[in-house]
Backbone as a ProteinNet text record, in pm:
[ID]
protein_1_A
[PRIMARY]
XXXXXXXXXXXXXXXXXXXXXXXXXXXXXXXXXXXXXXXXXXXXXXXXXXXXXXXXXXXXXXXXXXXXXXXXXXXXXXXXXXXXXXXXXXXXXXXXXXXXXXXXXXXXXXXXXXXXXXXXX
[TERTIARY]
94	-8.1	88	183.2	281	347.7	376.5	426.5	318.7	215.4	95.1	88.3	97.7	81.3	213	341.6	458.1	424.3	376.9	365	252.1	123.6	40.8	82.1	185.9	219.4	327.1	388.6	467.8	400.5	305.9	206.2	119.9	91.1	23.4	89.7	218	312	312	286.6	250.5	421.4	443	581.7	565.8	636.8	630.5	751.3	750.1	843.5	974.6	1003.4	1144.6	1169	1087.7	1126.1	1225	1323.1	1429.2	1336.2	1377.6	1355.5	1368.4	1263.5	1291.9	1391	1455.5	1546.5	1650.9	1659.2	1785.8	1833.3	1890.7	1936.6	1965.9	1974.2	2017.1	1909.5	1790.4	1652.1	1541.5	1460.1	1371.3	1229.2	1146.6	1023.9	986.2	969	926.8	992.1	1128.7	1212.2	1309.1	1298.4	1406.3	1524.4	1635	1765.4	1783.6	1828.1	1836.3	1971.2	1958.2	2096.3	2215.4	2348.1	2465.6	2449.4	2355.7	2359	2496.5	2520.3	2651.4	2598.7	2492	2461.8	2403.7	2358.3	2424.6	2585.1	2647.5	2777.1	2795.2	2882	2925.2	2840	2799.1	2705.4	2767.1	2724.7	2765.5	2916.2	2984.8	3123.7	3135.7	3254.2	3252.3	3286.5	3252.8	3264.2	3391	3499.8	3636.4	3651.3	3585	3589.4	3518.9	3412.2	3315.8	3387.7	3469.3	3553.2	3657.6	3706.7	3836.7	3790	3668.5	3591.9	3580	3511.3	3457.5	3578.6	3680.9	3825	3884.2	3875.6	3920	3808.8	3683.6	3618	3643.8	3663.8	3664.6	3809	3918.6	4012	4028.1	3949	3917.2	3847.5	3698.2	3610.3	3615.9	3702.5	3755.1	3630.3	3580.6	3516.3	3532.9	3684.8	3716.5	3665.2	3683.8	3629.7	3473.4	3421.3	3269	3219.6	3296.4	3232.4	3243.9	3384.5	3408.4	3305.5	3290	3208	3039.6	2994.7	2869.9	2864.3	2960.8	2999.3	2977.5	3047.4	3049.7	2901	2822.2	2678.9	2605.2	2595	2529	2577.4	2705.9	2732	2704.2	2701.6	2686	2529.9	2433.7	2325.8	2245.4	2338.3	2291	2355.2	2456.1	2521.3	2437.7	2397.9	2293.2	2144	2092	1959.6	1882.6	1969.4	1890.5	1833.6	1682.5	1614.1	1605.2	1650.7	1629.3	1779.5	1891.3	2014.6	2028	1954.2	1959.2	1900.9	1766.9	1666.6	1747.7	1817.5	1886.8	2032.2	2081.2	2219.4	2142.9	2047.1	1963.6	1911.1	1858.7	1827	1918.6	2023.6	2134.4	2185.8	2200.6	2267.4	2167.8	2049.1	1949.4	1919.3	1966.3	1924.5	2035.3	2145.1	2266	2245.7	2213	2183	2086.1	1953.7	1869	1776.1	1851.3	1755.4	1654.1	1622.3	1498.4	1358	1256.2	1132	1080.2	1024.2	972	827	805	672.1	565.3	475.5	386.1	240.6	192.5	41.2	-33.9	-140.1	-232.4	-327.3	-363.8	-442.9	-576.4	-686.1	-820.4	-887.8	-932.1	-971.3	-1111.4	-1199.9	-1350.1	-1391.9	-1483.6	-1534.8	-1644.8	-1698.5	-1758.7	-1880.1	-1908.3	-2066	-2046	-1935	-1872.9	-1877.5	-1789.8	-1771.4	-1927.4	-2009.9	-2137.1	-2195.3	-2197.9	-2291.3	-2209.5	-2062	-2025.9	-2062.4	-2076.2	-2107.2	-2240.1	-2305.9	-2461.3	-2491.9	-2393.7	-2408.3	-2408.4
-127.7	-7.5	129.1	121.8	247.3	293.9	176.6	155.7	248.3	232.4	276.3	421.4	459.5	585.5	665.8	624.3	680.5	721.1	592.1	649.8	747	732.8	842.8	963.9	1002.7	1125.6	1168.7	1115.6	1134.6	1174.8	1119.3	1136.3	1254.7	1299.5	1425.7	1537.3	1538.7	1622.5	1728	1866.3	1996.5	2061.7	2080.4	2143.7	2306.6	2377.9	2542.6	2549.3	2659.7	2696.8	2679.5	2727.8	2764.4	2633.3	2556.6	2418.6	2328.9	2262	2164	2066.1	2013.7	1862.1	1753.4	1685.6	1591.1	1505.8	1475.6	1368.2	1431.8	1546.9	1604.5	1760.6	1776.3	1914.3	2028.2	1971.4	2058.9	2144.7	2061.5	2151.2	2190.8	2247.9	2303.7	2213.6	2216.5	2175.9	2147.9	2245.5	2250	2167.4	2122.8	2065.1	2116.8	2271.1	2345.5	2353.3	2376.7	2381.1	2483.6	2475.7	2597.8	2697.8	2813.1	2906	2825.4	2825	2784.7	2607.6	2567.9	2393.6	2353.4	2227.2	2170.2	2066.5	2022.9	1920.4	1981	1925.4	1792.4	1808	1903	1898.8	2032	2048.8	2172.3	2198.2	2117.8	2121.3	2070.7	2094.2	2038.2	2083.5	2000.4	2022.4	2150.8	2256.6	2316.9	2288.2	2372.4	2337.9	2268.8	2317.8	2283.5	2145.1	2103.6	1956.2	1865.3	1906.4	1809.2	1799.5	1909.4	1883.1	1796.2	1784.6	1696.2	1568.6	1537.2	1418.3	1364.8	1436.9	1407.6	1382.4	1434.8	1415	1278.2	1254.6	1094.9	1008.2	1031	916.6	895.2	1008.4	1007.7	945.2	956.3	870.4	715.7	694.5	538.1	469.9	558.1	480.2	523.6	492.4	536	473.3	510.2	443.8	293	268.7	114.2	37.6	79.6	-3.1	29.4	92	94.4	6.3	20.7	-61.5	-227.4	-253.2	-396.1	-446.4	-346	-373.6	-396.8	-315.5	-329.4	-466.6	-488	-638.7	-754.9	-772.9	-836.6	-868.2	-768.1	-755.7	-856.9	-810	-854.7	-1022.3	-1059.2	-1195.3	-1271.8	-1193.6	-1301.1	-1333.2	-1210	-1201.9	-1329.2	-1342.4	-1449.1	-1592.2	-1592.1	-1697.9	-1774.5	-1679.9	-1762.4	-1747.2	-1687.8	-1685.4	-1598.9	-1477.9	-1398.8	-1295	-1280.3	-1185.6	-1049.8	-1054	-931.5	-867.4	-974.5	-894.1	-824.5	-905.8	-861.6	-707.8	-718.6	-604.5	-456	-517.7	-407.6	-354.9	-431.6	-399.1	-331.9	-356.3	-310.2	-179.2	-141.9	-18.6	53.9	38.7	118.1	163.7	64.8	96.7	187.1	155.1	258.8	400.8	424.5	515.9	619.6	558.6	640	683.3	586.5	569	680.4	660.2	719.7	809.6	785.3	900.6	803.4	874.1	782.7	870.9	759.7	814.5	924.4	1030.4	1135.7	1112.6	1148.5	1110.1	1234.7	1170.8	1262.9	1276.2	1386.3	1401.9	1455.3	1399.2	1425.4	1519.6	1664.4	1735.2	1699.2	1724.2	1728.2	1851.7	1869.7	2013	2015.6	1895.8	1899.5	2001.5	2054.6	2139.6	2005.7	2054.2	1978.6	1937.4	2011.6	2003.3	1845	1883.5	1779	1644.9	1657.5	1525.5	1470.6	1572.3	1517	1443.3	1509.3	1466.5	1330.4	1294.8	1185.7	1064.6	1091	1017.8	961.4	1046.8	1048.6	930.3	958.1	831.5	680.5
-7.2	24.7	-9.2	98.3	67	-55.9	-121.7	-290.6	-366.5	-364.6	-426.5	-384.3	-266.7	-223.8	-276.9	-288	-316.2	-467.5	-532.7	-690.9	-727.2	-634	-673.4	-623.1	-499.8	-471.7	-597.9	-646.6	-742.8	-891.8	-892.2	-1017.6	-1002.4	-874.4	-866	-811.3	-820.5	-763.1	-826.9	-764.8	-835.5	-847.1	-972.6	-1000.4	-1030	-960.5	-1024.5	-1105.9	-1188	-1323.8	-1238.2	-1112	-1064.8	-989.1	-967.3	-901.3	-979.6	-949.5	-1003.1	-1036.7	-1152.8	-1230.6	-1106.3	-1093.5	-1015.1	-1042.5	-1149.1	-1207.9	-1263.4	-1292	-1367.6	-1300.1	-1214.6	-1163.5	-1263.2	-1398.6	-1499.9	-1574	-1526.1	-1588	-1484.1	-1534.8	-1452.6	-1457.7	-1374	-1372.2	-1508.1	-1576.6	-1735.8	-1817.2	-1775.3	-1863.1	-1937.6	-1907	-1977.9	-1940.8	-1987.1	-1910.1	-1815.8	-1721.6	-1604	-1665.6	-1632.5	-1630.9	-1587	-1680.3	-1614.7	-1621.9	-1682.9	-1685.1	-1741.4	-1710	-1761.7	-1876.9	-1898.6	-1990.1	-2107	-2215.2	-2249.2	-2286.2	-2299.5	-2358.1	-2422.2	-2494.4	-2574.1	-2717.1	-2739.9	-2882.5	-2981.8	-3097.2	-3248.8	-3273.2	-3323.1	-3333.5	-3446.7	-3463.2	-3530	-3685.6	-3801.5	-3940.3	-3963.6	-3894.7	-3933.9	-3890	-3755	-3686.2	-3790.5	-3830.7	-3930.6	-4074.2	-4118.1	-4225.9	-4256.4	-4085.1	-4083.1	-4081.2	-3989.5	-3984.6	-4146.4	-4201	-4344.5	-4420.2	-4415.1	-4460.7	-4447.7	-4333.8	-4267.3	-4322.2	-4354.1	-4386.6	-4521.9	-4569.4	-4753.4	-4764.2	-4704.5	-4701.4	-4684.5	-4600.8	-4569.6	-4659.5	-4670	-4764.1	-4914.6	-4975.6	-5101.5	-5192.2	-5334.5	-5413.1	-5445	-5460.7	-5489.1	-5393.5	-5259.2	-5143.7	-5115.1	-5139.3	-5131.5	-5228.5	-5347.4	-5451.2	-5380.2	-5350.7	-5307.6	-5202.9	-5123.9	-4978.2	-5049.8	-5136.7	-5187.1	-5287.9	-5334.9	-5439.9	-5326.9	-5204	-5106.4	-5012.5	-5031.7	-4952.1	-5051.8	-5187	-5280.5	-5286.2	-5287.1	-5303	-5164.8	-5032.7	-4941.6	-4938.6	-4958.3	-4959.1	-5081.4	-5180.2	-5284.1	-5230.4	-5173.9	-5137.3	-5017.7	-4929.3	-4797.4	-4833.6	-4975.8	-4980.7	-4887	-4867.1	-4765.6	-4838.1	-4863.2	-4965.6	-4874.5	-4735.1	-4668.2	-4682.3	-4669.2	-4681.8	-4846.6	-4939.3	-5084.7	-5133.3	-5035.9	-5031.5	-4979.3	-4876.1	-4811.4	-4887.5	-4953	-5040	-5153.8	-5205.7	-5316	-5289.9	-5181.1	-5116.3	-5111.4	-5042.8	-5034.5	-5157.1	-5268.4	-5416.8	-5465.8	-5489	-5542.7	-5489.7	-5361.1	-5276.8	-5320.3	-5352.4	-5424.1	-5543	-5617.2	-5772.5	-5808	-5775.7	-5802.6	-5712.7	-5568.8	-5487.5	-5419.4	-5297.7	-5239.6	-5279.4	-5298.2	-5362.7	-5267.4	-5315	-5260	-5212.5	-5067.6	-5005.8	-5077.6	-5147.9	-5222.8	-5129.2	-5120.5	-5071.6	-5172.1	-5173.3	-5284.8	-5234.3	-5268.9	-5205.9	-5285.1	-5184.3	-5237.4	-5261.2	-5378.6	-5423.6	-5418.5	-5374.1	-5354.9	-5231.3	-5211.7	-5120.9	-5064.5	-4945.5	-4836.6	-4895.6	-5002.2	-5058.2	-5161.6	-5236.3	-5354.3	-5272.7	-5146.8	-5075.4	-5016.8	-4959.3	-4934.9	-5040.7	-5153.9	-5292.3	-5300	-5304.1	-5344.3	-5229.7	-5110.4	-5015.4	-5029.5	-5068.1	-5106.5	-5241.1	-5332	-5425.3	-5403.2
[MASK]
+++++++++++++++++++++++++++++++++++++++++++++++++++++++++++++++++++++++++++++++++++++++++++++++++++++++++++++++++++++++++

């Protein structure tokens, strides 16, 4: 019974905007970071650091190495008869060849009266 009371007390605890977050001292009761917080860290790296990382990736992941890895993916998928692995290899290859398909939204041009008329038929 005491455990249920504790859960209910926690569930109905009223927090004021200035009150500390019950689980994170870096946040206020509303979940926003408090002034002078130390989390989650310094943020996104600078453009120079990103460029250095990209240069390192490009140095290791040469086009020839990527081609060999993709061929190996297809070979293993065929050797083990794994349609899922083949699908993943094909999805990866096609995403870079022709791009991912666009998500299309079809707009309805009918008015409410037109829709009600169609439903009546």
